[in-house]
PAMI-600553 format. One record per residue: residue in three letters; chain; residue number from 0; x, y, z of N, C-alpha, C, CB in turn. Coordinates in pm, 1 decimal. Atoms other than C-alpha are relative to their C-alpha. Glycine has a CB too. Layout:
! PAMI-600553
PT    aa   ch     i        nc1        nc2        nc3       cac1       cac2       cac3        cc1        cc2        cc3       cbc1       cbc2       cbc3
PT   ALA    A   NUM          X          Y          Z          X          Y          Z          X          Y          Z          X          Y          Z
...
//
This chain:
! PAMI-600553
PT    aa   ch     i        nc1        nc2        nc3       cac1       cac2       cac3        cc1        cc2        cc3       cbc1       cbc2       cbc3
PT   MET    A     0      -41.1     -139.2      -15.9     5722.0    14161.5    17035.1     -110.7       91.9      -48.9      131.3       27.8      -76.3
PT   LEU    A     1       96.6     -100.7       41.3     5484.8    14455.5    17022.0       61.1       83.0     -111.4      -42.5       89.6      119.4
PT   ARG    A     2      -47.9      -85.5      106.8     5511.9    14651.8    16704.9      -59.6      138.6       14.9      -34.2      -59.3     -137.1
PT   ASP    A     3       47.0     -138.2       -4.6     5466.5    15021.7    16659.6     -141.0        9.2      -57.1       95.8       93.1      -77.5
PT   ALA    A     4      135.4      -26.3       49.6     5105.7    15127.6    16622.9      -62.1      110.0       84.9      -88.3     -129.5        3.1
PT   THR    A     5       78.4     -101.5      -68.6     4874.5    15410.8    16713.9     -146.4      -36.9      -15.9       29.3      143.5      -55.8
PT   VAL    A     6      140.2       40.4       -0.8     4518.3    15321.7    16812.6      -80.1      108.4       71.9      -18.9     -140.0       69.0
PT   GLU    A     7       87.8      -97.8      -61.8     4239.0    15567.3    16885.0     -132.7      -65.4       33.4      -20.7      121.6      -92.0
PT   LEU    A     8      128.6       52.1      -45.7     3925.9    15482.3    17083.3      -99.7      114.6        7.3       13.7      -70.5      138.0
PT   ASN    A     9      103.5     -102.3        4.3     3609.1    15680.9    17022.7     -130.0      -56.3       55.5      -20.1       51.8     -144.0
PT   GLY    A    10      128.9       40.6      -53.2     3276.8    15669.2    17201.8      -38.3       92.5      112.8        2.9     -145.9       48.0
PT   PRO    A    11       46.4      -89.6     -106.2     3064.4    15849.2    17458.5       53.1      -42.6      136.5     -152.6        4.3        2.7
PT   LEU    A    12      -36.7       27.6     -138.1     3142.3    15867.5    17827.9      -75.7     -124.2       46.8      -30.5      122.3       91.9
PT   GLY    A    13       62.5      122.6      -49.8     3074.7    15525.8    17982.2      -18.1     -109.3     -104.1     -131.6       32.6       57.6
PT   ALA    A    14       16.6      100.0      105.8     3093.0    15336.1    17652.5       84.0     -125.0       22.9       35.6       60.3     -133.6
PT   GLY    A    15      -84.9      115.9      -25.2     3370.6    15108.0    17776.4      139.0        9.2      -58.9      -65.4     -120.5      -52.3
PT   LYS    A    16     -133.1      -16.6       59.5     3685.8    15254.1    17623.9      109.9      -45.9       95.8       22.8      146.6      -39.4
PT   THR    A    17     -102.5       37.3      -97.7     3894.1    15217.4    17940.7       -8.2     -148.9       32.7      -14.9       83.4      128.5
PT   THR    A    18       15.6      144.1      -24.8     3751.9    14870.9    18007.4       63.0      -80.0     -112.9     -149.3      -37.4       15.0
PT   PHE    A    19      -61.8       66.8      114.2     3855.4    14767.0    17656.9      152.4        2.5       12.8      -43.9       66.8     -132.1
PT   VAL    A    20     -145.2      -13.2      -13.3     4208.3    14899.3    17716.5       51.6      -89.9      112.3       39.0      147.2       26.8
PT   ARG    A    21      -42.0       86.9     -110.9     4231.0    14717.2    18051.1       11.8     -145.3      -44.8      -99.0       10.7      116.8
PT   HIS    A    22       -2.7      138.6       47.6     4144.8    14384.9    17888.9      111.4      -20.8     -102.4     -135.6      -38.2      -61.4
PT   LEU    A    23     -106.5       10.5       99.0     4381.2    14449.7    17599.1      136.7       -4.7       66.6       -6.7      116.8      -97.7
PT   LEU    A    24     -130.3       -3.1      -66.7     4672.6    14538.3    17827.1       25.9     -126.2       81.5        9.6      121.8       90.2
PT   HIS    A    25      -18.5      127.2      -70.6     4614.7    14231.8    18044.1       31.7     -111.5      -98.8     -125.6      -35.6       82.0
PT   ALA    A    26      -27.5      101.0      102.6     4607.9    14018.8    17727.6      142.7       13.2      -54.0     -101.1       12.1     -115.2
PT   LEU    A    27     -136.7      -22.3       47.4     4941.0    14176.4    17625.6      104.9      -31.6      106.8       15.9      143.9      -46.0
PT   GLY    A    28      -93.9       39.9     -103.9     5094.2    14077.6    17960.0       14.3       93.2      117.8      129.5      -17.2      -59.1
PT   VAL    A    29       -6.5      -88.3     -115.9     5036.7    14366.8    18198.9      -57.8      -75.1      119.5      -77.2      134.4      -25.8
PT   LEU    A    30       45.5       64.2     -122.8     5009.7    14222.6    18548.8      -47.7      106.7       96.5      112.5      -85.7       63.6
PT   GLY    A    31       47.8      -95.5      -99.2     4817.0    14392.9    18823.0     -101.0       97.2      -56.4      114.9       75.8       57.7
PT   ARG    A    32      102.4     -100.5       29.7     4596.7    14697.4    18809.7       38.3       86.6     -120.0      -23.7       88.5      122.0
PT   VAL    A    33      -15.8      -94.4      110.9     4555.9    14900.3    18491.1      -83.5      121.7       35.2      -44.0      -62.9     -139.1
PT   LYS    A    34       67.9     -122.2      -42.0     4472.6    15255.3    18597.3      -50.1       79.1     -119.6       92.9       86.1       84.2
PT   SER    A    35       47.5      -93.2      100.3     4266.2    15498.7    18399.3       90.3      123.1        5.4     -150.6       37.7       23.2
PT   PRO    A    36      -85.6     -119.2       -0.7     4491.0    15787.3    18290.8      -77.2      131.1       -9.7       97.6       -7.6     -113.4
PT   THR    A    37       82.4     -120.2       12.0     4206.7    16039.6    18313.8       66.0      122.4       61.8     -134.4      -23.0       64.7
PT   TYR    A    38      -60.7     -115.5      -65.4     4392.6    16264.8    18558.3      146.4       17.8      -37.6      -12.4      -13.1      149.8
PT   ALA    A    39     -141.3       -8.4       36.1     4751.2    16182.3    18464.0       18.6       22.8     -150.0       72.7     -127.2       42.7
PT   VAL    A    40        4.5       -7.3      145.6     4663.7    16191.5    18089.8       70.9     -119.9      -64.7       63.7      130.9      -47.7
PT   MET    A    41      -73.7      111.2       59.9     4917.8    15912.2    18022.3       48.2      -97.7      107.6      119.7       52.7      -81.5
PT   GLU    A    42      -56.0      105.7      -84.5     5008.8    15580.4    18184.2       88.3      -86.9      -89.1     -113.7      -85.6       70.2
PT   PRO    A    43      -89.4       84.9       79.0     5315.6    15395.0    18050.2        4.9     -142.6       55.9      141.5       60.3       -3.3
PT   TYR    A    44      -16.3      140.3      -38.5     5362.0    15017.4    18057.8      119.2      -55.5      -76.1     -129.9      -83.5      -29.2
PT   ASP    A    45     -118.8       59.5       60.5     5691.2    14843.0    17993.5      -19.3     -150.9       -0.6      131.0       40.6       77.2
PT   LEU    A    46       20.5      143.7       14.9     5632.7    14492.4    17861.1      122.6      -62.7      -64.7     -126.7      -29.4      -83.6
PT   PRO    A    47     -115.4       65.5       62.2     5890.4    14235.3    17752.3        7.5       21.3     -151.4       -3.9     -147.8       29.5
PT   GLY    A    48        1.5      -17.9      144.7     5781.2    14286.1    17390.7        6.6      143.5      -45.9     -120.7      -61.5      -55.4
PT   GLY    A    49       -4.2     -140.5       38.1     5793.7    14665.0    17398.1      -80.3       86.0       94.8      -50.8       17.8     -140.8
PT   GLU    A    50       68.9      -95.0      -87.0     5641.9    14973.5    17550.6     -139.3       31.2      -52.4       81.0      128.8       13.3
PT   VAL    A    51      136.5      -38.8       31.3     5275.8    15072.1    17561.8      -30.1      126.7       79.1     -102.2     -114.9       33.6
PT   TRP    A    52       44.0     -122.2      -66.9     5135.9    15416.0    17642.5     -150.2       11.3      -17.3       73.0      126.3      -56.8
PT   HIS    A    53      144.9      -15.4        0.1     4770.9    15460.3    17736.5      -29.8      145.9       33.5      -69.2      -98.6      102.3
PT   PHE    A    54       35.4     -140.8      -16.2     4644.6    15815.5    17692.9     -150.3       14.1       19.8       46.3       82.4     -121.9
PT   ASP    A    55      140.2      -38.0      -12.9     4315.5    15965.2    17806.0       -2.5      152.5       -4.8      -65.6      -56.6      134.1
PT   PHE    A    56       -1.5     -144.6       21.8     4271.6    16314.7    17667.0     -130.2       68.5       42.7       26.6       28.8     -145.8
PT   PHE    A    57      129.0      -55.7      -40.8     3928.8    16371.2    17830.2       15.3      137.8       64.3      -69.8      -94.9       97.0
PT   ARG    A    58      -19.4     -127.2      -71.0     4060.8    16653.1    18052.8      106.9       88.4      -66.0       38.8      -27.3      145.2
PT   PHE    A    59     -104.4      -73.4       71.1     4318.8    16775.4    17800.8      -62.0      124.5      -62.7       67.9      -89.5     -108.6
PT   ASP    A    60       56.1     -121.9       58.9     4255.7    17138.5    17709.5      104.5      105.3      -33.3     -100.9       58.9       93.2
PT   ASP    A    61     -105.1      -97.4       25.2     4592.3    17307.8    17666.2      104.6      -59.6      -93.1       64.6       45.9      131.8
PT   PRO    A    62      -98.8       54.4       93.0     4800.2    17239.0    17355.3      144.5       12.0       49.7      -12.8       69.6     -132.5
PT   GLN    A    63     -135.4      -13.3      -53.2     5108.5    17361.7    17542.9       35.9     -120.9       86.7       13.3      130.3       81.6
PT   GLU    A    64      -22.4      120.0      -80.8     5066.9    17062.0    17772.9       59.0     -113.0      -84.8     -131.6      -46.0       65.3
PT   TRP    A    65      -52.3      100.4       93.4     5140.5    16843.5    17467.6      152.3        7.6       -3.7      -58.8       20.6     -142.4
PT   GLU    A    66     -144.6      -21.0        4.4     5488.4    16992.3    17444.8       63.3      -18.7      138.0       31.5      140.0      -53.6
PT   ASP    A    67      -57.4        3.6     -134.3     5550.2    17032.5    17819.0        9.0     -142.2       54.8      -82.5       86.2       94.0
PT   ALA    A    68        2.0      136.8      -51.7     5459.4    16670.4    17895.3       83.5      -95.6      -84.6     -142.6      -50.2        7.5
PT   GLY    A    69      -82.9       85.0       85.3     5674.2    16535.6    17611.8      -78.4      -98.6      -85.0       96.4      -75.1       83.9
PT   PHE    A    70       81.9       92.7       77.6     5385.3    16371.2    17427.8       47.9      -12.3     -145.0     -145.1       44.9        2.6
PT   ARG    A    71      -53.1        7.2      136.8     5540.3    16459.0    17090.8      110.7     -105.3       -7.8       53.9      138.6      -45.5
PT   ASP    A    72     -109.0       97.7       -3.3     5847.2    16254.0    17188.1      -52.9     -141.8       18.2       98.0       33.8      112.1
PT   VAL    A    73       58.2      133.2      -21.0     5634.4    15964.0    17311.0      -59.6      -51.5     -130.0     -108.1        3.5      111.1
PT   TYR    A    74       61.1       43.2      125.8     5437.0    15953.2    16986.9      103.6      -26.4     -108.8      -98.7      104.5      -48.2
PT   ALA    A    75     -106.7       22.6       98.7     5763.0    15966.7    16787.6       81.6     -125.4       31.3       92.9      121.3       -5.7
PT   SER    A    76      -78.9      117.2      -40.8     5910.2    15671.8    16980.6      -68.5     -129.8      -44.0       20.9       -0.3      153.4
PT   ARG    A    77       52.2      131.9       33.9     5862.8    15300.9    16916.0      -98.1      -44.6      107.7      114.9     -103.0      -15.6
PT   GLY    A    78       93.6       56.6      -94.8     5577.7    15115.8    17080.7     -144.7       21.8      -40.4       23.7       58.1      135.3
PT   LEU    A    79      144.0       -8.9       22.0     5201.9    15098.3    17103.2      -55.8      119.2       76.8      -70.8     -130.9       43.1
PT   LYS    A    80       65.7     -115.0      -62.8     5008.5    15419.1    17173.4     -149.9      -18.4      -15.5       47.4      136.0      -63.2
PT   ILE    A    81      144.7       15.5       -0.2     4641.3    15390.8    17269.2      -58.6      127.1       59.1      -45.1     -127.2       80.6
PT   ALA    A    82       53.8     -129.3      -44.1     4441.6    15713.4    17297.8     -151.1       -2.3        9.1       43.6      110.6      -94.5
PT   GLU    A    83      142.1      -24.2      -18.7     4097.8    15770.1    17444.8      -24.1      150.1      -16.7      -49.0      -51.1      140.4
PT   TRP    A    84       39.3     -138.3       22.8     3919.3    16094.6    17357.0      100.0       73.7      -90.0      -13.9       72.6      133.1
PT   PRO    A    85      -99.7      -65.1       86.9     4156.7    16174.8    17066.1      -46.4      134.4      -55.2       34.6      -91.4     -115.1
PT   GLU    A    86       49.3     -127.5       53.3     3930.9    16456.8    16948.4       38.7      118.3       87.9     -150.9       -4.8      -15.2
PT   LYS    A    87      -41.3     -107.6      -91.3     4040.3    16657.6    17255.0      142.7       47.7      -30.5       -9.2      -47.9      146.4
PT   ALA    A    88     -136.5      -36.7       39.1     4395.1    16659.9    17111.6        9.2       12.1     -152.6      102.4     -104.8       52.6
PT   ALA    A    89        4.8      -12.8      146.1     4288.4    16716.9    16751.7      105.7       98.2      -48.1     -140.0       45.5      -46.4
PT   GLY    A    90     -104.0      -84.0       57.1     4562.7    16863.4    16538.1      137.5      -27.4       57.9      -34.6      143.4       20.3
PT   LEU    A    91     -127.9       32.6      -62.6     4834.3    16728.4    16766.6       38.4     -146.5      -22.2       -5.7       30.2      149.6
PT   LEU    A    92      -25.8      143.4       15.8     4798.5    16353.0    16720.9       26.5      -35.0     -145.9     -118.4      -81.9       53.0
PT   PRO    A    93      -18.1       47.3      137.3     4929.7    16172.8    16414.9     -121.5      -83.1      -42.1      130.8      -83.7      -12.8
PT   MET    A    94      107.4       85.6       50.1     4690.2    15976.6    16195.0       13.9     -136.9       66.6        4.7      -12.2     -156.9
PT   PRO    A    95      -10.7      131.0      -64.4     4605.9    15655.2    16382.1       14.2     -111.0     -103.9     -122.6      -26.1       88.9
PT   ASP    A    96       -3.5      118.4       85.2     4682.6    15316.2    16236.8     -135.3      -69.1        1.9      110.8      -97.0       45.3
PT   LEU    A    97      127.1       69.3      -19.7     4357.1    15183.4    16376.1      -87.5       83.4       91.4       21.5     -142.3       58.8
PT   SER    A    98       91.5      -65.4      -92.5     4049.0    15336.6    16531.3     -111.0      -98.1       35.6      -58.3      131.1      -61.4
PT   LEU    A    99      109.7       81.3      -51.0     3780.3    15172.6    16739.5     -109.9       95.5       41.9       45.4      -91.8      119.3
PT   ASP    A   100      115.7      -81.6      -35.0     3437.9    15333.9    16757.2      -96.5      -88.8       77.0      -68.2       62.0     -127.6
PT   ILE    A   101       92.8       74.8      -83.8     3214.5    15212.1    17040.1     -128.8       79.9       12.1       61.2      -29.2      140.3
PT   THR    A   102      130.9      -63.2      -17.1     2843.8    15291.8    17037.0      -78.1      -80.4      103.7      -78.4        8.0     -136.5
PT   VAL    A   103       83.0       61.8     -101.9     2593.3    15218.6    17312.0     -143.4        0.2      -50.6       12.4       74.3      137.0
PT   GLY    A   104      137.4       11.9       46.5     2252.4    15087.6    17207.9     -100.7       28.3      109.5      -23.5     -137.1      -56.0
PT   ASP    A   105      107.4      -24.7      -95.6     1916.7    15148.9    17373.2       -5.7     -105.8      109.3     -132.6        6.0      -71.7
PT   ASP    A   106        3.5      109.0      -97.4     1946.5    14812.9    17548.1      132.2      -12.3       75.8      -32.2     -131.9      -69.9
PT   ASP    A   107     -128.9       -6.7      -69.4     2291.3    14912.1    17688.0      104.4      -94.2      -59.0      -19.0      -31.7      146.1
PT   ARG    A   108      -98.1       84.6       69.1     2466.3    14676.5    17443.3       99.8       88.6      -72.3      -69.5      -97.0     -100.0
PT   ARG    A   109     -105.4      -74.4       69.6     2794.0    14789.1    17288.5       21.8      -59.2     -138.6      132.0       -2.0       81.2
PT   GLU    A   110      -39.4       42.4      134.2     2881.9    14776.9    16922.5      134.2       64.4      -29.5     -107.7       39.1     -108.1
PT   ALA    A   111     -135.2      -49.2       27.9     3245.4    14809.2    16821.0       27.8      -10.2     -149.4      106.3      -79.7       80.9
PT   THR    A   112      -37.2       -3.2      140.9     3361.3    14910.5    16475.5      146.8       38.5       -9.9      -89.6       99.3      -80.4
PT   PHE    A   113     -141.9      -26.8       20.5     3728.8    14889.1    16384.0       19.7       53.5     -140.9       85.5     -127.9       23.3
PT   ARG    A   114      -34.0      -54.8      131.0     3869.7    15098.3    16098.3      151.1       14.1      -10.1      -69.8      136.8      -23.4
PT   ALA    A   115     -143.4      -13.4       25.5     4220.2    15072.1    15957.0       23.9      127.3      -80.0       55.7     -124.5      -75.8
PT   HIS    A   116      -36.0     -123.4       69.8     4389.7    15392.8    15840.7      138.8       -9.4      -61.8       -6.5      118.7       95.4
PT   SER    A   117     -135.7       19.1       53.0     4726.1    15246.9    15735.9       21.0     -149.0      -25.6      109.0       56.0       99.2
PT   ALA    A   118      -35.1      141.5       21.0     4893.6    14925.3    15625.9       16.4      -70.0      133.7      129.9      -13.2      -83.5
PT   ARG    A   119      -15.3       57.6     -132.8     4983.9    14865.7    15990.7     -136.3      -26.0       62.5       83.2       92.3       89.8
PT   GLY    A   120      136.3       18.9      -49.5     4619.4    14911.3    16085.4      -66.2     -120.9      -60.5      -83.2      121.8      -27.9
PT   LEU    A   121       55.2      119.2       66.0     4517.8    14650.1    15828.9       57.6     -128.4       59.5       28.2        4.7     -150.9
PT   GLU    A   122      -62.9      117.1      -62.3     4766.5    14406.6    15987.2      -62.0      -31.7      135.3      150.0       22.8       16.2
PT   LEU    A   123       56.8       18.9     -133.1     4600.0    14457.8    16325.9     -142.9      -53.1       -1.4        3.7      129.4       74.5
PT   LEU    A   124      137.3       48.5        8.1     4251.8    14371.9    16204.8       -2.7     -153.1       -5.6      -71.0       59.7     -123.4
PT   PRO    A   125        9.0      147.5        2.3     4134.6    14012.5    16258.4      -28.0      -51.7     -138.7     -108.5      -49.0       95.1
//
């Protein structure tokens, strides 16, 4: 069963945030295509172990949209929330349990750094 957690992904455009989420969601049991929520802002997934919401706040620029779209209710509900570009919704998102920072090196290699921000985040670390 998926447990409640909030995960934030940070990194420049093209760093691989969405690719990481795609692989994670497939590993959690999502079958078929995992779409980028860049235009929809949020894509929900209902898995046997619980619900997952994938957010991409890249094009998010109106705090009223947070309320109108019901994101406050989604973040208050049970399940896994994964957010790309969380800085675009700064002040609206709760403190994440875990954050992943992806950097791109000169040789196009990626380096990932995980940071726990809660007891739940510590449980998620390998």
